[in-house]
C-alpha positions as YAML, in Angstrom:
chain: A
units: angstrom
residues:
- id: 1
  name: UNK
  ca: [17.27, -17.98, 18.08]
- id: 2
  name: UNK
  ca: [16.31, -21.22, 16.32]
- id: 3
  name: UNK
  ca: [12.64, -21.78, 15.68]
- id: 4
  name: UNK
  ca: [11.04, -25.21, 15.52]
- id: 5
  name: UNK
  ca: [9.87, -26.49, 12.16]
- id: 6
  name: UNK
  ca: [10.08, -25.51, 8.53]
- id: 7
  name: UNK
  ca: [9.88, -21.88, 7.40]
- id: 8
  name: UNK
  ca: [8.63, -20.99, 3.93]
- id: 9
  name: UNK
  ca: [9.90, -17.62, 2.76]
- id: 10
  name: UNK
  ca: [8.51, -15.58, -0.09]
- id: 11
  name: UNK
  ca: [11.40, -14.71, -2.39]
- id: 12
  name: UNK
  ca: [10.42, -11.75, -4.56]
- id: 13
  name: UNK
  ca: [13.71, -11.32, -6.37]
- id: 14
  name: UNK
  ca: [14.54, -8.26, -4.28]
- id: 15
  name: UNK
  ca: [17.32, -7.76, -1.77]
- id: 16
  name: UNK
  ca: [15.05, -7.59, 1.32]
- id: 17
  name: UNK
  ca: [13.56, -11.08, 0.98]
- id: 18
  name: UNK
  ca: [16.97, -12.42, -0.11]
- id: 19
  name: UNK
  ca: [18.63, -11.09, 3.06]
- id: 20
  name: UNK
  ca: [15.74, -12.42, 5.16]
- id: 21
  name: UNK
  ca: [16.23, -15.90, 3.69]
- id: 22
  name: UNK
  ca: [19.97, -15.75, 4.28]
- id: 23
  name: UNK
  ca: [19.48, -14.72, 7.92]
- id: 24
  name: UNK
  ca: [17.17, -17.68, 8.53]
- id: 25
  name: UNK
  ca: [19.52, -20.11, 6.77]
- id: 26
  name: UNK
  ca: [22.51, -18.90, 8.79]
- id: 27
  name: UNK
  ca: [20.50, -19.47, 11.98]
- id: 28
  name: UNK
  ca: [20.23, -23.12, 11.02]
- id: 29
  name: UNK
  ca: [16.55, -23.04, 10.06]
- id: 30
  name: UNK
  ca: [14.86, -25.42, 7.64]
- id: 31
  name: UNK
  ca: [14.09, -22.83, 4.95]
- id: 32
  name: UNK
  ca: [12.20, -23.23, 1.67]
- id: 33
  name: UNK
  ca: [12.06, -20.37, -0.85]
- id: 34
  name: UNK
  ca: [8.93, -19.78, -2.93]
- id: 35
  name: UNK
  ca: [8.44, -17.20, -5.68]
- id: 36
  name: UNK
  ca: [4.89, -15.89, -6.12]
- id: 37
  name: UNK
  ca: [3.72, -14.87, -9.57]
- id: 38
  name: UNK
  ca: [0.72, -12.57, -9.17]
- id: 39
  name: UNK
  ca: [0.64, -10.80, -12.50]
- id: 40
  name: UNK
  ca: [1.15, -12.07, -16.05]
- id: 41
  name: UNK
  ca: [1.91, -9.29, -18.48]
- id: 42
  name: UNK
  ca: [4.79, -7.62, -20.31]
- id: 43
  name: UNK
  ca: [5.69, -3.98, -19.72]
- id: 44
  name: UNK
  ca: [5.73, -1.38, -22.53]
- id: 45
  name: UNK
  ca: [9.22, -2.53, -23.54]
- id: 46
  name: UNK
  ca: [8.05, -6.12, -24.05]
- id: 47
  name: UNK
  ca: [9.85, -7.42, -20.95]
- id: 48
  name: UNK
  ca: [8.16, -9.52, -18.32]
- id: 49
  name: UNK
  ca: [9.46, -8.23, -15.01]
- id: 50
  name: UNK
  ca: [8.09, -11.33, -13.25]
- id: 51
  name: UNK
  ca: [10.52, -13.47, -15.28]
- id: 52
  name: UNK
  ca: [13.45, -11.25, -14.28]
- id: 53
  name: UNK
  ca: [12.43, -11.33, -10.62]
- id: 54
  name: UNK
  ca: [11.93, -15.09, -10.79]
- id: 55
  name: UNK
  ca: [15.46, -15.54, -12.20]
- id: 56
  name: UNK
  ca: [16.94, -13.40, -9.41]
- id: 57
  name: UNK
  ca: [14.99, -15.29, -6.75]
- id: 58
  name: UNK
  ca: [16.10, -18.65, -8.14]
- id: 59
  name: UNK
  ca: [19.77, -17.59, -8.22]
- id: 60
  name: UNK
  ca: [19.54, -16.33, -4.63]
- id: 61
  name: UNK
  ca: [18.08, -19.66, -3.49]
- id: 62
  name: UNK
  ca: [20.92, -21.49, -5.23]
- id: 63
  name: UNK
  ca: [23.53, -19.24, -3.59]
- id: 64
  name: UNK
  ca: [22.02, -19.64, -0.12]
- id: 65
  name: UNK
  ca: [21.47, -23.36, -0.64]
- id: 66
  name: UNK
  ca: [17.75, -23.72, -0.03]
- id: 67
  name: UNK
  ca: [15.02, -25.53, -2.02]
- id: 68
  name: UNK
  ca: [13.15, -23.25, -4.40]
- id: 69
  name: UNK
  ca: [9.70, -23.39, -5.96]
- id: 70
  name: UNK
  ca: [7.42, -21.11, -7.93]
- id: 71
  name: UNK
  ca: [3.67, -20.72, -7.53]
- id: 72
  name: UNK
  ca: [1.11, -18.80, -9.58]
- id: 73
  name: UNK
  ca: [-1.59, -16.76, -7.86]
- id: 74
  name: UNK
  ca: [-2.50, -14.87, -11.04]
- id: 75
  name: UNK
  ca: [-6.18, -15.90, -10.94]
- id: 76
  name: UNK
  ca: [-6.53, -15.31, -7.21]
- id: 77
  name: UNK
  ca: [-4.87, -11.91, -7.56]
- id: 78
  name: UNK
  ca: [-7.15, -10.87, -10.41]
- id: 79
  name: UNK
  ca: [-10.30, -12.03, -8.61]
- id: 80
  name: UNK
  ca: [-9.49, -10.81, -5.09]
- id: 81
  name: UNK
  ca: [-7.37, -7.71, -5.68]
- id: 82
  name: UNK
  ca: [-7.41, -6.39, -9.23]
- id: 83
  name: UNK
  ca: [-11.20, -6.42, -9.73]
- id: 84
  name: UNK
  ca: [-11.57, -4.44, -6.49]
- id: 85
  name: UNK
  ca: [-8.86, -2.06, -7.73]
- id: 86
  name: UNK
  ca: [-10.72, -1.40, -11.00]
- id: 87
  name: UNK
  ca: [-14.08, -1.08, -9.26]
- id: 88
  name: UNK
  ca: [-12.72, 1.56, -6.90]
- id: 89
  name: UNK
  ca: [-11.29, 3.59, -9.79]
- id: 90
  name: UNK
  ca: [-14.65, 3.45, -11.56]
- id: 91
  name: UNK
  ca: [-16.15, 5.10, -8.47]
- id: 92
  name: UNK
  ca: [-13.59, 7.91, -8.63]
- id: 93
  name: UNK
  ca: [-11.66, 6.66, -5.60]
- id: 94
  name: UNK
  ca: [-7.93, 5.94, -5.22]
- id: 95
  name: UNK
  ca: [-7.50, 2.39, -3.83]
- id: 96
  name: UNK
  ca: [-4.43, 0.84, -2.24]
- id: 97
  name: UNK
  ca: [-4.10, -2.67, -3.73]
- id: 98
  name: UNK
  ca: [-0.88, -3.40, -1.84]
- id: 99
  name: UNK
  ca: [-2.84, -3.69, 1.42]
- id: 100
  name: UNK
  ca: [-5.36, -6.08, -0.14]
- id: 101
  name: UNK
  ca: [-2.50, -8.09, -1.69]
- id: 102
  name: UNK
  ca: [-1.15, -8.75, 1.80]
- id: 103
  name: UNK
  ca: [-4.51, -9.69, 3.33]
- id: 104
  name: UNK
  ca: [-5.80, -11.82, 0.42]
- id: 105
  name: UNK
  ca: [-2.73, -13.21, -1.33]
- id: 106
  name: UNK
  ca: [0.49, -13.19, 0.70]
- id: 107
  name: UNK
  ca: [-1.01, -13.96, 4.10]
- id: 108
  name: UNK
  ca: [-4.02, -15.92, 2.92]
- id: 109
  name: UNK
  ca: [-3.54, -17.86, -0.34]
- id: 110
  name: UNK
  ca: [0.25, -18.05, 0.09]
- id: 111
  name: UNK
  ca: [0.03, -18.81, 3.80]
- id: 112
  name: UNK
  ca: [-2.43, -21.62, 3.11]
- id: 113
  name: UNK
  ca: [0.03, -23.05, 0.56]
- id: 114
  name: UNK
  ca: [2.91, -22.78, 3.02]
- id: 115
  name: UNK
  ca: [0.96, -24.75, 5.62]
- id: 116
  name: UNK
  ca: [0.38, -27.56, 3.09]
- id: 117
  name: UNK
  ca: [4.19, -27.67, 2.73]
- id: 118
  name: UNK
  ca: [4.44, -28.51, 6.46]
- id: 119
  name: UNK
  ca: [5.67, -25.02, 7.27]
- id: 120
  name: UNK
  ca: [5.24, -23.66, 10.77]
- id: 121
  name: UNK
  ca: [5.77, -20.04, 9.69]
- id: 122
  name: UNK
  ca: [5.64, -17.87, 6.58]
- id: 123
  name: UNK
  ca: [8.51, -15.36, 6.36]
- id: 124
  name: UNK
  ca: [8.68, -12.28, 4.13]
- id: 125
  name: UNK
  ca: [11.05, -9.37, 3.59]
- id: 126
  name: UNK
  ca: [8.70, -6.79, 5.10]
- id: 127
  name: UNK
  ca: [10.08, -4.08, 7.35]
- id: 128
  name: UNK
  ca: [7.93, -4.76, 10.42]
- id: 129
  name: UNK
  ca: [8.23, -6.48, 13.80]
- id: 130
  name: UNK
  ca: [6.03, -8.79, 15.84]
- id: 131
  name: UNK
  ca: [5.51, -9.08, 19.57]
- id: 132
  name: UNK
  ca: [4.24, -12.59, 20.36]
- id: 133
  name: UNK
  ca: [4.57, -12.44, 24.16]
- id: 134
  name: UNK
  ca: [0.84, -11.83, 24.74]
- id: 135
  name: UNK
  ca: [-1.13, -12.69, 21.64]
- id: 136
  name: UNK
  ca: [0.46, -11.18, 18.54]
- id: 137
  name: UNK
  ca: [0.99, -7.47, 18.07]
- id: 138
  name: UNK
  ca: [2.22, -5.77, 14.90]
- id: 139
  name: UNK
  ca: [5.03, -3.31, 15.63]
- id: 140
  name: UNK
  ca: [6.77, -0.70, 13.52]
- id: 141
  name: UNK
  ca: [10.11, -1.66, 12.00]
- id: 142
  name: UNK
  ca: [13.34, -0.54, 13.64]
- id: 143
  name: UNK
  ca: [14.08, 1.42, 10.43]
- id: 144
  name: UNK
  ca: [11.21, 3.92, 10.65]
- id: 145
  name: UNK
  ca: [11.98, 5.27, 7.18]
- id: 146
  name: UNK
  ca: [11.32, 1.83, 5.68]
- id: 147
  name: UNK
  ca: [8.52, 0.71, 8.02]
- id: 148
  name: UNK
  ca: [5.82, -1.20, 6.09]
- id: 149
  name: UNK
  ca: [3.20, -1.73, 8.79]
- id: 150
  name: UNK
  ca: [0.93, 0.63, 6.82]
- id: 151
  name: UNK
  ca: [0.60, -2.14, 4.20]
- id: 152
  name: UNK
  ca: [0.13, -4.86, 6.83]
- id: 153
  name: UNK
  ca: [-2.61, -3.11, 8.80]
- id: 154
  name: UNK
  ca: [-5.36, -5.30, 7.32]
- id: 155
  name: UNK
  ca: [-3.92, -8.53, 8.73]
- id: 156
  name: UNK
  ca: [-5.47, -10.45, 11.60]
- id: 157
  name: UNK
  ca: [-3.79, -11.69, 14.74]
- id: 158
  name: UNK
  ca: [-4.27, -15.26, 13.46]
- id: 159
  name: UNK
  ca: [-2.41, -14.44, 10.23]
- id: 160
  name: UNK
  ca: [0.39, -12.70, 12.08]
- id: 161
  name: UNK
  ca: [0.80, -15.64, 14.47]
- id: 162
  name: UNK
  ca: [2.06, -17.59, 11.45]
- id: 163
  name: UNK
  ca: [4.21, -14.72, 10.13]
- id: 164
  name: UNK
  ca: [7.90, -13.94, 10.52]
- id: 165
  name: UNK
  ca: [9.72, -10.74, 9.53]
- id: 166
  name: UNK
  ca: [13.48, -11.49, 9.81]
- id: 167
  name: UNK
  ca: [14.69, -8.00, 8.80]
- id: 168
  name: UNK
  ca: [12.30, -6.03, 11.00]
- id: 169
  name: UNK
  ca: [15.01, -5.26, 13.55]
- id: 170
  name: UNK
  ca: [17.50, -4.06, 10.89]
- id: 171
  name: UNK
  ca: [18.22, -0.81, 9.08]
- id: 172
  name: UNK
  ca: [18.09, -0.93, 5.28]
- id: 173
  name: UNK
  ca: [21.84, -0.28, 5.13]
- id: 174
  name: UNK
  ca: [22.40, -3.36, 7.31]
- id: 175
  name: UNK
  ca: [20.20, -5.47, 5.03]
- id: 176
  name: UNK
  ca: [22.23, -4.48, 1.96]
- id: 177
  name: UNK
  ca: [25.48, -5.10, 3.84]
- id: 178
  name: UNK
  ca: [24.34, -8.65, 4.72]
- id: 179
  name: UNK
  ca: [23.50, -9.35, 1.07]
- id: 180
  name: UNK
  ca: [26.78, -7.84, -0.17]
- id: 181
  name: UNK
  ca: [28.85, -9.76, 2.38]
- id: 182
  name: UNK
  ca: [27.36, -13.01, 1.07]
- id: 183
  name: UNK
  ca: [27.81, -11.92, -2.55]
- id: 184
  name: UNK
  ca: [24.12, -12.33, -3.38]
- id: 185
  name: UNK
  ca: [23.38, -11.55, -7.02]
- id: 186
  name: UNK
  ca: [20.77, -8.92, -6.16]
- id: 187
  name: UNK
  ca: [22.70, -7.22, -3.34]
- id: 188
  name: UNK
  ca: [22.74, -3.91, -5.23]
- id: 189
  name: UNK
  ca: [19.39, -4.30, -7.00]
- id: 190
  name: UNK
  ca: [17.29, -1.15, -6.94]
- id: 191
  name: UNK
  ca: [14.20, -1.21, -4.73]
- id: 192
  name: UNK
  ca: [10.94, -1.64, -6.64]
- id: 193
  name: UNK
  ca: [8.50, 1.26, -6.57]
- id: 194
  name: UNK
  ca: [4.92, 1.91, -7.58]
- id: 195
  name: UNK
  ca: [1.83, -0.26, -7.28]
- id: 196
  name: UNK
  ca: [2.66, -3.93, -6.64]
- id: 197
  name: UNK
  ca: [1.54, -5.33, -10.01]
- id: 198
  name: UNK
  ca: [2.26, -2.26, -12.15]
- id: 199
  name: UNK
  ca: [5.77, -1.57, -10.93]
- id: 200
  name: UNK
  ca: [7.41, 1.43, -12.55]
- id: 201
  name: UNK
  ca: [5.32, 1.52, -15.72]
- id: 202
  name: UNK
  ca: [3.31, 4.55, -16.81]
- id: 203
  name: UNK
  ca: [0.24, 4.29, -14.58]
- id: 204
  name: UNK
  ca: [-2.18, 6.17, -16.83]
- id: 205
  name: UNK
  ca: [-1.18, 4.10, -19.85]
- id: 206
  name: UNK
  ca: [-1.66, 0.91, -17.83]
- id: 207
  name: UNK
  ca: [-5.09, 1.89, -16.53]
- id: 208
  name: UNK
  ca: [-6.28, 2.82, -20.03]
- id: 209
  name: UNK
  ca: [-5.94, -0.84, -21.02]
- id: 210
  name: UNK
  ca: [-8.71, -1.80, -18.60]
- id: 211
  name: UNK
  ca: [-10.93, 1.25, -18.16]
- id: 212
  name: UNK
  ca: [-11.98, 3.33, -21.20]
- id: 213
  name: UNK
  ca: [-11.04, 6.98, -20.92]
- id: 214
  name: UNK
  ca: [-13.90, 9.47, -20.55]
- id: 215
  name: UNK
  ca: [-12.42, 12.94, -21.10]
- id: 216
  name: UNK
  ca: [-14.29, 15.95, -19.76]
- id: 217
  name: UNK
  ca: [-14.07, 19.50, -18.52]
- id: 218
  name: UNK
  ca: [-11.64, 20.74, -15.90]
- id: 219
  name: UNK
  ca: [-13.19, 23.57, -13.87]
- id: 220
  name: UNK
  ca: [-11.99, 25.85, -11.10]
- id: 221
  name: UNK
  ca: [-13.83, 26.35, -7.80]
- id: 222
  name: UNK
  ca: [-15.94, 29.12, -9.34]
- id: 223
  name: UNK
  ca: [-17.13, 26.87, -12.16]
- id: 224
  name: UNK
  ca: [-14.96, 28.35, -14.90]
- id: 225
  name: UNK
  ca: [-13.64, 25.88, -17.48]
- id: 226
  name: UNK
  ca: [-9.83, 25.99, -17.34]
- id: 227
  name: UNK
  ca: [-8.94, 22.89, -19.33]
- id: 228
  name: UNK
  ca: [-9.76, 19.29, -20.18]
- id: 229
  name: UNK
  ca: [-9.10, 16.11, -18.25]
- id: 230
  name: UNK
  ca: [-8.35, 12.65, -19.70]
- id: 231
  name: UNK
  ca: [-10.71, 10.76, -17.36]
- id: 232
  name: UNK
  ca: [-11.52, 11.28, -13.68]
- id: 233
  name: UNK
  ca: [-9.96, 7.94, -12.73]
- id: 234
  name: UNK
  ca: [-6.50, 9.20, -13.62]
- id: 235
  name: UNK
  ca: [-6.46, 11.96, -11.00]
- id: 236
  name: UNK
  ca: [-6.28, 12.01, -7.21]
- id: 237
  name: UNK
  ca: [-6.83, 14.61, -4.49]
- id: 238
  name: UNK
  ca: [-4.00, 17.10, -4.19]
- id: 239
  name: UNK
  ca: [-2.45, 16.11, -7.53]
- id: 240
  name: UNK
  ca: [-0.37, 18.88, -9.10]
- id: 241
  name: UNK
  ca: [1.53, 17.28, -11.96]
- id: 242
  name: UNK
  ca: [-0.02, 16.23, -15.23]
- id: 243
  name: UNK
  ca: [-2.92, 18.68, -15.20]
- id: 244
  name: UNK
  ca: [-1.72, 20.51, -18.34]
- id: 245
  name: UNK
  ca: [-2.82, 23.95, -17.12]
- id: 246
  name: UNK
  ca: [0.37, 25.23, -15.51]
- id: 247
  name: UNK
  ca: [1.14, 27.66, -18.30]
- id: 248
  name: UNK
  ca: [-2.03, 29.76, -18.03]
- id: 249
  name: UNK
  ca: [-1.24, 33.47, -18.02]
- id: 250
  name: UNK
  ca: [-4.13, 34.55, -15.81]
- id: 251
  name: UNK
  ca: [-4.48, 33.96, -12.09]
- id: 252
  name: UNK
  ca: [-1.99, 34.09, -9.24]
- id: 253
  name: UNK
  ca: [0.78, 32.17, -10.99]
- id: 254
  name: UNK
  ca: [0.61, 29.45, -8.32]
- id: 255
  name: UNK
  ca: [0.39, 25.76, -9.17]
- id: 256
  name: UNK
  ca: [-2.99, 24.12, -9.76]
- id: 257
  name: UNK
  ca: [-4.21, 21.24, -7.60]
- id: 258
  name: UNK
  ca: [-7.05, 18.72, -7.81]
- id: 259
  name: UNK
  ca: [-9.62, 19.46, -5.07]
- id: 260
  name: UNK
  ca: [-12.62, 17.40, -6.15]
- id: 261
  name: UNK
  ca: [-14.46, 15.26, -8.69]
- id: 262
  name: UNK
  ca: [-17.94, 15.83, -10.07]
- id: 263
  name: UNK
  ca: [-18.75, 12.23, -10.97]
- id: 264
  name: UNK
  ca: [-22.28, 13.06, -12.18]
- id: 265
  name: UNK
  ca: [-21.12, 15.55, -14.80]
- id: 266
  name: UNK
  ca: [-17.66, 14.04, -15.38]
- id: 267
  name: UNK
  ca: [-15.81, 17.21, -14.37]
- id: 268
  name: UNK
  ca: [-12.52, 17.57, -12.52]
- id: 269
  name: UNK
  ca: [-12.41, 20.43, -10.01]
- id: 270
  name: UNK
  ca: [-9.08, 22.21, -9.58]
- id: 271
  name: UNK
  ca: [-7.82, 25.15, -7.58]
- id: 272
  name: UNK
  ca: [-4.88, 27.50, -7.99]
- id: 273
  name: UNK
  ca: [-2.80, 27.41, -4.84]
- id: 274
  name: UNK
  ca: [-3.29, 25.30, -1.71]
- id: 275
  name: UNK
  ca: [-6.34, 26.66, 0.09]
- id: 276
  name: UNK
  ca: [-8.93, 25.43, 2.59]
- id: 277
  name: UNK
  ca: [-10.78, 23.27, 0.03]
- id: 278
  name: UNK
  ca: [-7.72, 20.99, -0.18]
- id: 279
  name: UNK
  ca: [-7.71, 20.32, 3.57]
- id: 280
  name: UNK
  ca: [-10.02, 18.25, 5.76]
- id: 281
  name: UNK
  ca: [-10.77, 17.98, 9.47]
- id: 282
  name: UNK
  ca: [-12.21, 14.45, 9.73]
- id: 283
  name: UNK
  ca: [-13.00, 11.26, 7.84]
- id: 284
  name: UNK
  ca: [-15.31, 8.27, 8.04]
- id: 285
  name: UNK
  ca: [-14.49, 4.60, 7.57]
- id: 286
  name: UNK
  ca: [-17.38, 2.18, 7.06]
- id: 287
  name: UNK
  ca: [-15.33, -0.84, 8.17]
- id: 288
  name: UNK
  ca: [-12.43, -0.36, 10.55]
- id: 289
  name: UNK
  ca: [-10.25, -3.44, 10.98]
- id: 290
  name: UNK
  ca: [-8.28, -4.12, 14.16]
- id: 291
  name: UNK
  ca: [-5.38, -6.58, 14.27]
- id: 292
  name: UNK
  ca: [-6.52, -7.73, 17.72]
- id: 293
  name: UNK
  ca: [-10.10, -8.19, 16.52]
- id: 294
  name: UNK
  ca: [-11.61, -5.38, 18.55]
- id: 295
  name: UNK
  ca: [-11.32, -1.63, 19.16]
- id: 296
  name: UNK
  ca: [-9.47, -0.44, 22.30]
- id: 297
  name: UNK
  ca: [-12.70, 1.31, 23.37]
- id: 298
  name: UNK
  ca: [-15.77, 3.06, 21.98]
- id: 299
  name: UNK
  ca: [-13.79, 6.29, 21.68]
- id: 300
  name: UNK
  ca: [-10.02, 6.59, 21.92]
- id: 301
  name: UNK
  ca: [-7.00, 8.72, 21.10]
- id: 302
  name: UNK
  ca: [-4.17, 7.51, 18.87]
- id: 303
  name: UNK
  ca: [-2.13, 8.57, 15.86]
- id: 304
  name: UNK
  ca: [-2.85, 7.84, 12.21]
- id: 305
  name: UNK
  ca: [-1.38, 7.85, 8.74]
- id: 306
  name: UNK
  ca: [-3.59, 8.56, 5.71]
- id: 307
  name: UNK
  ca: [-0.91, 7.58, 3.21]
- id: 308
  name: UNK
  ca: [2.33, 5.64, 3.32]
- id: 309
  name: UNK
  ca: [5.32, 7.42, 4.90]
- id: 310
  name: UNK
  ca: [3.20, 10.29, 6.17]
- id: 311
  name: UNK
  ca: [4.29, 11.48, 9.63]
- id: 312
  name: UNK
  ca: [1.90, 10.36, 12.37]
- id: 313
  name: UNK
  ca: [-1.07, 12.64, 12.98]
- id: 314
  name: UNK
  ca: [-2.93, 12.85, 16.31]
- id: 315
  name: UNK
  ca: [-6.60, 11.85, 16.02]
- id: 316
  name: UNK
  ca: [-9.69, 10.89, 18.01]
- id: 317
  name: UNK
  ca: [-11.48, 7.74, 16.86]
- id: 318
  name: UNK
  ca: [-15.17, 7.27, 17.62]
- id: 319
  name: UNK
  ca: [-16.53, 3.84, 16.75]
- id: 320
  name: UNK
  ca: [-19.85, 3.52, 14.93]
- id: 321
  name: UNK
  ca: [-20.74, -0.15, 14.54]
- id: 322
  name: UNK
  ca: [-18.07, -1.72, 12.32]
- id: 323
  name: UNK
  ca: [-16.99, 1.71, 11.12]
- id: 324
  name: UNK
  ca: [-15.69, 4.86, 12.74]
- id: 325
  name: UNK
  ca: [-15.50, 8.62, 12.61]
- id: 326
  name: UNK
  ca: [-11.95, 9.96, 12.89]
- id: 327
  name: UNK
  ca: [-11.37, 13.59, 13.91]
- id: 328
  name: UNK
  ca: [-7.98, 15.22, 13.25]
- id: 329
  name: UNK
  ca: [-6.24, 17.46, 15.78]
- id: 330
  name: UNK
  ca: [-4.90, 19.49, 12.84]
- id: 331
  name: UNK
  ca: [-6.39, 19.92, 9.32]
- id: 332
  name: UNK
  ca: [-4.88, 17.41, 6.89]
- id: 333
  name: UNK
  ca: [-3.95, 17.96, 3.27]
- id: 334
  name: UNK
  ca: [-5.45, 15.90, 0.44]
- id: 335
  name: UNK
  ca: [-6.91, 13.01, 2.45]
- id: 336
  name: UNK
  ca: [-8.19, 10.72, -0.31]
- id: 337
  name: UNK
  ca: [-11.20, 8.36, -0.37]
- id: 338
  name: UNK
  ca: [-10.08, 4.81, -1.17]
- id: 339
  name: UNK
  ca: [-6.74, 5.13, 0.59]
- id: 340
  name: UNK
  ca: [-6.34, 3.62, 4.05]
- id: 341
  name: UNK
  ca: [-6.36, 5.36, 7.41]
- id: 342
  name: UNK
  ca: [-3.97, 3.30, 9.54]
- id: 343
  name: UNK
  ca: [-3.97, 3.69, 13.33]
- id: 344
  name: UNK
  ca: [-1.06, 3.48, 15.79]
- id: 345
  name: UNK
  ca: [-0.58, 3.40, 19.53]
- id: 346
  name: UNK
  ca: [3.10, 4.24, 19.85]
- id: 347
  name: UNK
  ca: [5.01, 1.40, 18.15]
- id: 348
  name: UNK
  ca: [1.90, -0.78, 17.83]
- id: 349
  name: UNK
  ca: [-0.06, -0.78, 14.58]
- id: 350
  name: UNK
  ca: [-3.69, -1.15, 15.70]
- id: 351
  name: UNK
  ca: [-5.23, -1.65, 12.24]
- id: 352
  name: UNK
  ca: [-7.03, 0.53, 9.74]
- id: 353
  name: UNK
  ca: [-9.63, 0.81, 7.01]
- id: 354
  name: UNK
  ca: [-10.39, 2.33, 3.63]
- id: 355
  name: UNK
  ca: [-11.42, 5.99, 3.77]
- id: 356
  name: UNK
  ca: [-15.02, 6.52, 2.61]
- id: 357
  name: UNK
  ca: [-15.62, 10.23, 3.05]
- id: 358
  name: UNK
  ca: [-13.74, 13.27, 4.30]
- id: 359
  name: UNK
  ca: [-15.05, 16.41, 5.96]
- id: 360
  name: UNK
  ca: [-13.44, 19.37, 4.18]
- id: 361
  name: UNK
  ca: [-12.17, 22.42, 6.02]
- id: 362
  name: UNK
  ca: [-14.16, 24.39, 3.46]
- id: 363
  name: UNK
  ca: [-16.72, 22.58, 1.32]
- id: 364
  name: UNK
  ca: [-16.86, 23.15, -2.44]
- id: 365
  name: UNK
  ca: [-19.81, 25.21, -3.65]
- id: 366
  name: UNK
  ca: [-22.78, 22.87, -4.20]
- id: 367
  name: UNK
  ca: [-23.63, 24.67, -7.45]
- id: 368
  name: UNK
  ca: [-20.53, 23.06, -9.02]
- id: 369
  name: UNK
  ca: [-22.26, 19.67, -8.91]
- id: 370
  name: UNK
  ca: [-25.61, 20.66, -10.53]
...
């Protein structure tokens, strides 16, 4: 199906956006490729991954035969995404900057740029689909294992009206096959992982550059000191690896898990084994965003994800002003403040919001926080 007008596509240097651009070009579209630079720093090996990605994106544009440009959103990214990211970590929360990157950079700053280039639509290599028959609805990707609607849940209907996801109907294997058939230079390039601007670098080492470490005591749920932590910001609910207390001779022999943070006294609370303190029955969101602009009703049933790639969980949502209280049908493990609760009605992504508080299945003893 040929669409009217120019389409600007974000070329990241990866195979997904490359295949998306190729699909549009082969449909006879007027396609322009643009590489976004959002971060300006070398990794621990002295290499700038943005330069490598830029080179791959440029070569793909040359192979496909489309105009190619580069744009820097480094300042916008720092101001709108990274400062929020640091602020959340200072509060002991675990933010999801990828969601904010989509709402503030890709589908705001970048979309605004695309419109100045006379584009009718902004295309990306996201695994998601759109239904534009009545308004614009955000739908899960055909490849449910790669679905990225979790990261797009903060977008508005107006933003999605201008969006296009060419690979949303395809399986990942089909996307790679398209790139390989055309001989694209990045057809076999490994998928990027990790936080959008950090990539695959050591996260703790990266964070230490911006937030000074404040080591402190690591205590169990009875208040006994069992070790030391490097700084509360480096740990998240349910974390098992990197605690440095796995070799203790006493106790049940089970793994240790993070179950709480005592921000006042700078103490990390851990527990041996997965018990009730690690699970929760509900959460609150102070601002719940809906793609359509409004909640389905004051109280409604749907499913939710509290982290990316988590299987859907049945919940009841009760609106409270701009926010909501979300009750779980079944207790959930390690639901983490700062992460997003994203809501679904079947294939439709309704929206979501950052988790403020959780209601534990069994609360930690209040004496731990005195």
